[in-house]
N, C-alpha and C positions, 0 to 999 in steps of 0.2 A: 406581022400582024399587028395594027395598032392597040395601041392601050385602049382599054372602054374609060370614056371620058364626060361626065354628061355636065351641064349647066344649072348653076344657079343664079337667079335675078336678086339685083342688090341694086338700089336707085338706079332702073332704069338701063344697068349694065346687064352683065352674063357673065359668071365667070366659070370657068371650068375646074371641075371636082371630079379626083380620081381614090377611091376607099381602095386602097393599093397594099400590096405588104410593107410601101415605107412608111403611109400616112399613121395603119396600124399599126408596124413596128415602135413605131415614136409615138403616137400614143399613148403604149403601154410603159414608155421609157418612163416619158412627161409624171404620167398619173400615177402608172403603180397597179394602174388597173387593168382588167379582162377585159375583152367588148361587151362581153356579156354584160358589165354593169351598169351598162350608159340606161338602163331601164332606173334602174337604182338611184340615181344623180344626174339629175338636168346638167346640171352644171361643167359635168366631164362630154358634152356636143361641140363648147368652143375648143376642146385641145382637138378632138376631132374633124371637125372641121377646117380647121386652119394647115394640119398636116395633110390634108383630103386637097384643099385649095392648093398649097405648094406643090401635090403632085399630081395637081392636074395642068396645072401651069404649065411646071416639068415638060407631063406630055404631049401640050399642044405648041410647047417651045415659045411662048410667050410670058411677061414679064408677070408678078403679083404686084399691083398696086395697093392691096388692104394691106392693113397689119395686125398684127396676131390682137391689136387691143381693139382692134373692130370686133370681134368674131362674135360677142356678147350683141351688137348693133346689127348684123349681118342676119343673126338667131333670129332677133325682135322681129325682124320685115319678112324672113321667107323660112322661117321654123318650117311650117307646113312641107314647102318644097322641100328641105332638104330630106326630111322624116321621111319623104318620096325617094329620096336618091339612094339613102342607107337601107329603103326596101329591095328597090334594085340589085343592088349588091349581094345584100343580105338576104333573101326569101326566105318568107318563112315556111319551116317543114310541113310537107303536105300530110292529110290523114296517110295515105298506101306508106310513107316514109316511114311515120311511127309505127307503124302495123309492122315494118319488115324490121325493126330494131329490138321488138319486144321479144323476141326469140327466145 
């Protein structure tokens, strides 16, 4: 089974992104924050995007030509698309899920 990879547009190219175990682990090691804390500090997205791009390049077996310092510019141009990618990896819980957990 192949890894789930999404593609983020930036400056006319599409870069593979994979929010995987690796990406989440490295994000937590670098920031000391839980993934749930993304909502409270938007700058944390830079770290998660970077490690997601590293994981995506690895999964697609391509070279990552962006640098970590580029992440704020990538997000500046493609924040909406990155948020959509995040939502596909972390779907919002449904009402039925919430009801099942209230027992």
